[in-house]
VEXZALUM-794437 format. One line per 4 residues: number of its first residue (from 1); their letters; for each residue z, y, x of N, C-alpha, C. Coordinates in pm, 1 decimal, padded with zeros to 6 digits. Each point is the difference from the previous one (the first is absolute). Layout:
N
NUM> a> Z Y X Z Y X Z Y X; ...
This chain:
173
1> xxxx> 09291.9 -18146.5 -10006.7 00022.7 -00110.7 00075.0 -00062.6 -00099.7 -00014.5; -00085.4 -00101.1 00002.5 -00032.0 -00076.6 -00028.0 00063.7 -00154.2 -00065.3; 00004.1 -00063.9 -00078.4 00074.0 -00059.4 -00072.8 00061.8 -00130.2 00125.7; -00117.8 -00018.3 00050.3 -00080.9 -00116.8 00036.6 -00058.0 00045.0 00170.6
5> xxxx> 00069.4 -00028.5 00115.5 -00082.7 -00002.3 00116.6 -00106.8 -00091.2 00048.8; -00101.0 00107.4 00035.9 -00155.9 -00082.3 00032.7 -00020.5 -00033.8 00119.5; -00080.8 -00092.7 00017.4 -00028.4 -00077.3 00113.9 -00090.3 00098.3 00070.1; -00018.4 00012.4 00108.2 -00117.8 00047.4 00029.0 -00138.8 -00040.6 -00031.7
9> xxxx> 00002.8 -00137.7 00049.1 -00085.9 -00079.7 -00030.9 -00059.1 00029.2 -00129.2; 00087.6 00027.0 -00085.7 -00040.7 00012.7 -00156.3 -00115.0 00151.0 -00019.9; 00088.3 00082.2 00043.8 -00056.5 00112.3 00079.5 -00117.6 00007.0 00009.9; -00071.8 -00056.2 00126.8 -00085.9 00012.7 00046.6 -00089.9 -00095.9 -00068.4
13> xxxx> 00018.4 -00099.3 -00057.9 -00054.8 -00041.5 -00127.0 -00085.6 00043.8 -00121.7; 00081.7 00117.6 -00047.0 00006.0 00073.1 -00112.7 -00156.4 00053.2 -00008.5; -00025.4 00070.7 -00109.8 -00133.8 00059.6 00021.5 00084.3 00184.6 00007.4; -00083.6 00092.3 00009.3 00019.0 00132.7 00045.5 00086.7 00030.1 -00140.2
17> xxxx> 00001.8 -00004.3 -00125.2 00039.6 00045.9 -00064.9 00143.7 -00024.2 -00021.5; 00024.2 -00175.3 -00003.8 00134.7 -00052.3 00027.9 00073.5 00051.4 00086.5; -00046.6 00029.1 00134.1 00043.6 00049.1 00103.0 00054.3 00120.8 00006.0; -00066.5 00131.6 -00096.8 00060.5 00111.3 -00010.0 00090.9 -00026.9 -00059.5
21> xxxx> -00036.4 -00063.2 -00142.0 00154.9 -00021.2 -00094.9 00066.3 -00039.6 00057.5; 00031.1 -00119.4 00054.1 00126.3 -00044.7 00129.5 00117.5 00094.2 00070.7; -00116.9 00061.9 00027.5 00026.0 00121.8 00167.2 -00034.1 00145.4 -00084.4; -00019.4 00051.3 -00085.3 -00051.3 00091.2 -00051.3 00168.7 00112.8 00019.1
25> xxxx> 00118.0 -00052.4 -00005.1 00085.0 00079.4 -00011.1 00056.0 -00012.4 00145.3; -00019.4 -00044.2 00093.4 00046.6 00018.1 00172.7 -00008.8 00155.1 -00010.2; -00113.1 00039.2 -00042.6 -00003.6 00188.0 00015.0 -00011.0 00031.4 -00095.4; 00138.2 00100.7 -00019.5 00031.3 00038.9 -00096.4 -00119.0 00048.2 -00105.5
29> xxxx> -00007.8 -00030.5 -00125.7 -00135.6 00075.8 -00062.9 -00112.2 -00045.0 00011.7; -00038.7 -00069.7 00126.6 -00134.0 00057.1 00071.7 -00103.3 -00201.7 00030.0; -00025.6 -00091.5 -00113.7 -00051.7 -00073.7 00015.8 -00112.6 00011.6 00080.1; -00120.0 00102.2 00022.3 -00058.5 -00002.1 00055.4 00020.3 -00054.8 00149.0
33> xxxx> 00084.6 -00021.9 00087.7 00036.4 -00003.7 00140.0 -00025.7 -00153.1 00027.7; 00086.5 -00060.3 -00148.5 -00019.4 -00145.5 00030.3 -00117.6 -00055.4 -00054.3; -00116.4 00077.5 -00093.7 -00152.3 -00047.2 00032.0 -00078.4 00001.9 00121.6; 00080.7 00132.0 00038.3 -00115.2 00037.2 00116.0 00039.8 -00141.3 00118.4
37> xxxx> 00134.9 -00015.5 -00005.2 00051.0 -00048.1 00116.9 -00055.0 -00167.7 -00001.3; 00006.6 -00044.7 -00123.0 -00035.1 -00169.5 -00067.4 -00133.0 -00011.5 00083.4; -00088.3 00115.3 00030.0 -00132.1 -00068.4 00059.1 00016.5 -00043.3 00120.0; 00099.6 00056.4 00090.7 00049.5 -00056.7 00128.1 00026.1 -00183.5 00035.5
41> xxxx> 00019.7 -00066.1 -00116.3 00100.9 -00103.7 -00008.0 -00092.0 -00110.2 00063.1; 00047.4 -00123.0 00031.4 00135.0 -00055.3 00027.3 00114.0 00049.5 00052.3; 00083.4 00042.7 -00023.3 00139.1 00087.3 00053.4 00091.3 -00159.2 00086.4; 00032.6 -00006.0 00165.1 00063.8 -00072.2 00010.3 00131.6 -00012.8 -00008.5
45> xxxx> 00037.8 00156.7 -00040.1 00153.4 -00048.7 -00043.2 00026.8 00182.2 -00040.4; 00166.2 00016.2 -00075.7 00044.1 00134.3 -00012.0 -00068.6 00106.9 00068.8; 00020.3 -00038.1 00091.4 -00025.3 00136.9 00090.9 -00146.6 00057.0 00003.6; -00093.4 -00118.3 00007.5 -00123.2 00025.6 00005.3 -00096.3 00086.8 -00152.7
49> xxxx> 00107.7 -00050.5 -00084.5 -00020.3 00063.5 -00130.8 00049.6 00138.5 -00003.2; 00087.2 00044.6 00061.1 00073.5 00083.4 -00029.6 -00078.1 00101.3 00102.5; -00058.0 -00023.3 00132.3 -00088.4 00087.8 00079.6 -00133.3 00007.3 -00049.0; -00023.4 -00115.2 -00089.9 -00195.0 00061.1 -00076.7 00065.2 00143.6 -00153.6
53> xxxx> 00121.4 -00029.2 -00008.0 00016.7 00035.2 -00119.5 00015.5 00219.0 00056.9; 00092.5 -00017.5 00126.9 00020.4 00109.5 00047.4 -00125.6 00119.8 00071.1; -00082.0 -00140.7 00047.1 -00184.2 00040.7 00085.4 -00043.5 00072.9 -00158.8; -00017.9 -00087.1 -00105.9 -00054.5 00051.3 -00088.3 00048.4 00130.7 -00049.7
57> xxxx> 00145.9 00043.5 00019.5 00066.3 00158.8 -00027.5 -00090.6 00110.5 00098.1; 00046.1 -00075.9 00133.0 -00049.1 00123.7 00085.2 -00157.0 -00014.0 00016.8; -00074.4 -00110.4 -00082.9 -00149.8 00053.3 00039.7 -00031.7 00105.7 -00189.1; 00082.5 -00011.5 -00063.1 00013.7 00085.1 -00117.5 -00067.9 00157.4 00013.7
61> xxxx> -00091.5 00056.1 -00058.2 -00006.8 00135.7 -00052.7 00162.7 00087.2 -00004.3; -00005.3 00076.9 00075.2 00123.3 00098.3 -00028.2 00054.2 00039.6 -00144.5; -00070.9 -00003.9 -00068.6 -00006.4 00024.4 -00138.4 00099.3 -00131.3 -00072.0; -00058.5 -00103.8 00049.4 00046.1 -00164.1 -00080.6 00140.1 00028.1 00093.2
65> xxxx> 00004.8 00001.1 00121.9 00118.7 00019.6 00082.5 00132.1 00048.6 -00125.5; -00056.5 00147.2 00000.2 00102.5 00128.8 -00037.6 00007.0 -00072.9 -00196.0; -00075.7 -00091.6 -00045.5 00005.0 -00055.9 -00156.6 00122.7 -00129.9 00010.7; 00005.0 -00053.0 00118.8 00063.0 -00103.2 00010.8 00138.0 00087.8 00061.3
69> xxxx> 00027.7 00063.4 00028.0 00111.9 00094.0 00044.4 00060.4 00039.2 -00148.9; -00072.1 00074.8 -00054.0 00019.7 00056.5 -00141.9 00067.6 -00101.2 -00092.8; -00066.6 -00106.7 00004.4 00064.6 -00167.7 -00096.4 00083.2 -00010.5 00007.5; 00130.8 00075.7 00119.0 00073.7 -00092.0 -00030.1 00103.4 00127.9 -00019.1
73> xxxx> 00088.3 -00105.8 -00112.6 00145.2 00110.4 -00051.9 00073.9 00042.4 00139.1; 00077.4 00136.9 -00077.8 00084.7 00092.6 00051.1 00152.8 -00100.3 -00013.2; 00057.9 -00000.3 00132.2 00113.9 -00083.4 -00016.1 00103.8 00106.9 -00085.7; 00056.3 -00124.1 -00077.7 00091.1 00066.4 -00156.5 -00085.8 00049.9 -00028.0
77> xxxx> -00112.9 00005.7 -00023.6 -00048.7 00130.3 -00045.8 00036.2 -00040.8 -00175.8; -00168.8 00072.8 -00096.4 00022.2 -00031.6 -00077.5 -00084.9 -00144.0 -00094.6; -00032.9 -00036.2 00093.7 -00085.6 -00179.6 -00021.0 00134.8 -00067.6 -00032.8; 00079.8 00026.2 00128.6 00121.7 -00111.1 00008.2 00117.9 00061.4 -00115.0
81> xxxx> 00006.8 00124.1 -00043.2 00079.3 00019.3 -00081.7 -00045.3 -00069.6 -00155.8; -00171.2 00022.3 -00028.2 -00006.5 -00030.1 -00117.8 -00076.9 -00150.9 00002.8; 00054.7 -00063.7 00090.3 00019.1 -00167.0 00026.3 -00190.2 -00045.8 00006.5; -00082.1 00130.2 00047.0 -00122.6 -00086.6 00011.1 -00001.8 -00039.0 00124.4
85> xxxx> 00021.0 -00014.5 00117.3 -00012.1 -00054.0 00154.6 -00046.0 -00129.8 -00017.2; -00088.9 -00036.2 00111.0 -00089.6 -00084.1 00014.5 00107.8 -00139.8 00014.6; 00015.5 -00131.2 -00030.0 00101.7 -00104.9 00057.7 00055.0 00058.1 00129.3; -00077.1 -00041.3 00071.9 00028.9 00036.5 00157.8 00027.3 00116.8 00027.8
89> xxxx> -00011.2 00142.7 -00024.0 00064.3 00142.2 00011.0 00177.2 -00010.5 -00075.9; -00038.2 -00069.2 -00112.2 00132.3 -00029.2 -00060.5 00083.1 -00072.8 00087.5; 00018.0 -00118.7 00014.6 00040.1 -00087.0 00074.8 00055.5 00074.3 00129.8; -00103.1 00098.5 00056.1 00014.6 00040.4 00168.4 00114.2 00075.5 -00059.7
93> xxxx> -00014.3 00133.6 -00053.1 00056.0 00116.5 -00052.9 00074.0 -00065.4 -00060.5; 00081.6 -00079.6 -00093.1 00178.1 -00078.8 00006.5 00031.4 -00025.9 00073.7; -00066.3 -00091.9 00089.7 00043.6 -00047.8 00168.0 00067.1 00113.3 00072.7; -00065.0 00102.9 00030.5 00043.4 00106.4 00069.3 00128.6 00120.3 -00090.4
97> xxxx> 00042.1 -00048.1 -00092.7 00064.9 00047.1 -00093.1 -00012.7 00141.7 -00084.5; -00142.7 00042.0 00005.3 00006.3 00102.0 -00031.2 -00083.6 00024.8 -00166.9; 00067.0 -00127.0 -00062.4 00012.8 -00014.2 -00139.2 00171.2 00074.2 -00056.0; 00060.9 -00005.1 00108.8 00164.3 00044.7 -00021.3 00036.9 00103.0 00087.9
101> xxxx> -00083.7 00119.5 00001.1 00006.1 00108.8 00043.6 00094.1 00073.4 -00100.5; 00100.8 00061.7 00127.6 00127.8 00092.3 -00102.2 -00080.7 00136.6 -00047.7; -00004.1 00045.0 -00100.8 -00079.1 00151.3 -00048.1 -00016.6 00123.1 00097.2; 00067.0 00015.2 00080.1 -00022.2 00090.9 00132.1 -00066.9 -00117.7 00104.1
105> xxxx> -00029.6 -00104.9 00030.2 -00102.7 -00063.0 00017.3 -00138.5 -00002.5 -00011.0; 00023.5 -00002.5 -00185.0 -00123.1 00050.8 -00058.3 -00104.5 00084.5 00008.2; 00127.1 00142.3 00001.6 -00052.4 00095.8 00014.8 -00066.7 00024.0 00148.8; 00026.7 00004.2 00098.4 -00033.1 -00000.5 00134.7 -00114.9 -00086.0 00015.9
109> xxxx> -00010.7 -00148.3 -00074.8 -00131.1 -00045.4 00036.2 -00103.6 00032.5 -00054.0; 00013.2 00123.2 -00101.9 -00094.0 -00011.5 -00111.0 -00022.1 00165.3 00109.7; 00066.0 00037.0 00017.7 -00026.1 00131.5 00059.8 -00114.6 -00026.7 00152.2; 00081.2 -00113.0 00077.4 -00084.7 00012.6 00113.9 -00135.7 -00085.7 -00025.8
113> xxxx> -00010.7 -00062.1 -00119.8 -00097.8 -00061.0 -00048.1 -00116.9 00111.5 -00089.7; 00025.4 00048.4 -00035.9 -00065.5 00165.9 -00050.7 -00067.7 00077.9 00140.2; 00094.0 -00018.8 00116.7 -00068.7 00119.8 00109.6 -00057.2 -00084.3 00062.4; 00051.8 -00150.5 00043.1 -00117.9 -00099.3 00052.5 -00118.8 00048.3 -00040.1
117> xxxx> -00027.2 -00041.5 -00130.4 -00142.6 -00030.8 -00047.6 -00046.8 00164.3 -00037.7; 00014.4 00082.2 -00021.4 -00008.0 00131.9 00008.8 -00062.9 00024.0 00143.7; 00059.7 -00046.1 00117.4 -00029.6 00026.3 00162.3 -00154.4 -00093.1 00019.0; 00009.8 -00140.3 -00024.8 -00099.9 -00073.2 00015.1 -00101.7 -00015.0 -00070.7
121> xxxx> 00045.1 00002.4 -00188.4 -00089.6 -00087.0 -00086.9 00028.5 -00148.7 -00044.6; 00066.2 -00022.8 00054.6 00035.8 -00205.3 -00061.3 00146.7 -00011.6 00014.0; 00041.1 -00090.2 -00005.9 00165.8 00015.9 -00054.3 00018.1 -00091.7 00170.5; 00148.3 00007.9 00047.5 00062.0 00004.4 00100.8 -00037.7 -00176.4 -00033.7
125> xxxx> -00027.3 -00051.0 00135.9 00001.6 -00169.7 -00032.4 00091.8 -00059.4 00172.5; 00035.7 -00093.9 -00091.3 00139.1 -00056.7 00134.5 -00031.6 -00137.1 -00013.4; 00034.7 -00088.3 00059.9 00025.6 -00173.4 -00021.8 00150.3 00005.7 -00036.0; 00041.7 00000.6 -00126.2 00161.0 00047.1 -00004.7 00047.2 -00147.9 00061.0
129> xxxx> -00045.1 -00111.8 -00075.9 00089.7 -00112.2 00107.4 00040.2 00006.3 00123.7; -00075.7 00022.5 00084.3 00045.0 00069.5 00114.6 00088.4 00095.0 00045.7; 00089.2 00035.0 -00091.6 00066.4 00092.7 00049.6 00146.1 00097.7 -00124.2; 00112.5 00024.3 00018.5 00098.6 00025.9 -00110.5 -00026.4 00097.8 -00084.7
133> xxxx> 00059.4 00014.0 -00056.5 -00050.8 00129.9 -00120.7 00038.9 00134.9 00081.8; 00089.5 -00029.9 00127.8 00057.1 00144.0 00086.3 -00139.3 00022.1 00074.2; -00060.2 -00097.1 00041.1 -00116.5 00064.0 00064.5 -00092.3 -00045.8 -00048.7; -00040.5 -00019.2 -00114.2 -00129.4 00070.8 -00125.5 00009.3 00114.4 00000.9
137> xxxx> 00088.1 00048.9 -00042.9 00087.3 00155.8 00021.1 -00071.4 00041.3 00115.3; 00087.3 00012.7 00091.1 -00034.6 00046.0 00137.0 -00136.1 -00001.0 00044.5; -00074.5 -00073.1 00001.5 -00138.5 -00051.9 00002.9 -00098.6 00085.6 -00064.1; -00021.8 00022.6 -00124.7 -00031.7 00120.8 -00140.3 00043.9 00150.5 00041.0
141> xxxx> 00133.5 00035.8 00050.3 00080.1 00111.3 00078.5 -00120.2 00007.5 00112.3; 00005.9 -00064.9 00074.7 -00084.3 00009.8 00168.5 -00150.5 00003.5 -00070.7; -00078.1 -00052.5 -00046.7 -00126.5 -00052.0 -00020.7 -00076.3 00128.0 -00091.6; 00095.3 00081.0 -00048.4 -00073.1 00104.7 -00077.2 -00015.0 00151.4 00065.4
145> xxxx> 00080.5 -00046.5 00100.6 -00045.4 00124.3 00140.8 -00152.5 -00045.8 00032.6; -00071.6 -00138.3 00079.4 -00046.6 -00002.3 00067.5 -00177.2 00026.4 -00067.4; -00062.4 00005.6 00116.4 -00171.6 00097.1 -00013.1 -00052.4 -00106.6 -00133.7; -00082.7 00039.5 -00075.0 -00088.4 -00109.2 -00068.7 -00112.1 -00098.9 00031.0
149> xxxx> -00051.0 00003.8 00139.1 -00014.9 -00110.6 00053.4 00107.0 -00103.7 00072.3; 00070.8 00055.6 00013.2 00131.1 -00107.4 00092.7 00044.0 -00088.5 -00151.8; 00001.0 00065.1 -00122.3 00064.6 -00043.1 -00100.9 -00084.7 -00088.0 -00060.0; -00133.2 00040.8 -00010.5 -00110.6 -00113.7 -00062.2 00041.4 -00133.3 00088.0
153> xxxx> -00006.1 00034.4 00144.5 -00020.0 -00132.2 00023.2 00117.0 -00092.3 00065.6; 00078.7 00099.3 -00064.7 00181.3 -00068.5 -00013.5 00015.8 -00121.1 -00119.5; -00068.9 00119.9 -00120.0 -00039.9 -00084.9 -00096.5 -00056.0 -00127.0 -00056.7; -00119.7 00000.2 00084.6 -00056.6 -00113.1 00002.5 00055.9 -00108.3 00086.2
157> xxxx> 00042.7 00047.5 00080.8 00085.1 -00086.6 00124.9 00109.3 -00096.1 -00112.4; 00077.1 00048.5 -00101.9 00116.7 -00003.2 -00063.6 -00027.3 -00078.4 -00130.8; -00167.9 00028.2 -00040.4 -00101.9 -00116.2 -00099.1 00008.5 -00122.4 00035.2; -00051.6 -00010.6 00149.1 -00017.5 -00095.8 00067.2 00092.9 -00086.5 00003.3
161> xxxx> 00167.1 00044.4 00050.8 00050.7 -00053.1 00033.2 00076.3 -00057.5 -00155.7; -00026.7 00046.2 -00110.2 00051.9 -00016.8 -00175.1 -00095.3 -00126.6 00038.7; -00135.7 00005.6 -00024.3 -00077.9 -00095.3 -00006.9 00057.7 -00114.0 00058.3; 00003.7 00046.5 00101.3 00046.5 -00168.6 00115.4 00135.3 -00069.7 -00033.8
165> xxxx> 00061.5 00083.1 -00059.6 00106.0 -00063.7 -00070.7 00016.6 -00042.4 -00116.0; -00133.8 00025.9 -00129.9 -00006.8 -00016.5 -00100.3 -00043.6 -00162.2 00048.4; -00123.2 00047.8 00091.9 -00008.0 -00187.4 00038.3 00054.1 -00095.0 -00015.7; 00107.1 00049.2 00081.5 00041.0 -00113.2 00053.6 00098.1 -00036.5 -00154.8
169> xxxx> 00041.6 00058.6 -00077.7 00042.2 -00107.1 -00136.0 -00112.8 -00028.2 -00088.2; -00105.7 -00015.1 -00003.7 -00152.0 -00030.5 -00025.9 -00066.7 -00145.4 00024.1; 00064.3 00033.7 00165.2 -00131.7 -00143.4 00079.5 00117.4 -00094.6 00032.3; -00037.1 -00126.1 -00105.8 00123.4 -00081.0 00091.2 -00003.4 -00047.1 00128.3
173> x> -00127.5 00016.0 00032.1 00006.0 -00093.2 00171.3 -00080.6 00137.2 00088.5
């Protein structure tokens, strides 16, 4: 997360590189989204900025969309255990109680994560700030049975919600 919230007027006045640096973490390890969305400035409000970023992802190639999904860490996965999550992901997973799992819960989520990734080719993605730990487990169990097209669409929607929540913490106005 940003040390200081950014004002929209300042974001609108930044160079493309500055804009991408300031908002590159809104979409996990995917600064290309902020880079491309910067061309649509000025933004009247955070909602307009979010819509531009979402439209950038929707207009991206399927390969770029899959790369975006694959840039996300697994919930309570090896990145969390190694302490290598982004600042955003670390705070989100901690807030959802995913760093305080029992050994049984760790085994259960590891099994579900592996099953999910084997089925879809990308990690399970959910806007954890909108769910309890119990609800996250239930969603993972439910969604692993989805078909590939439905799950791709659901993951993109979850990524868009994560970005909306992150922008809310970054934009001052």
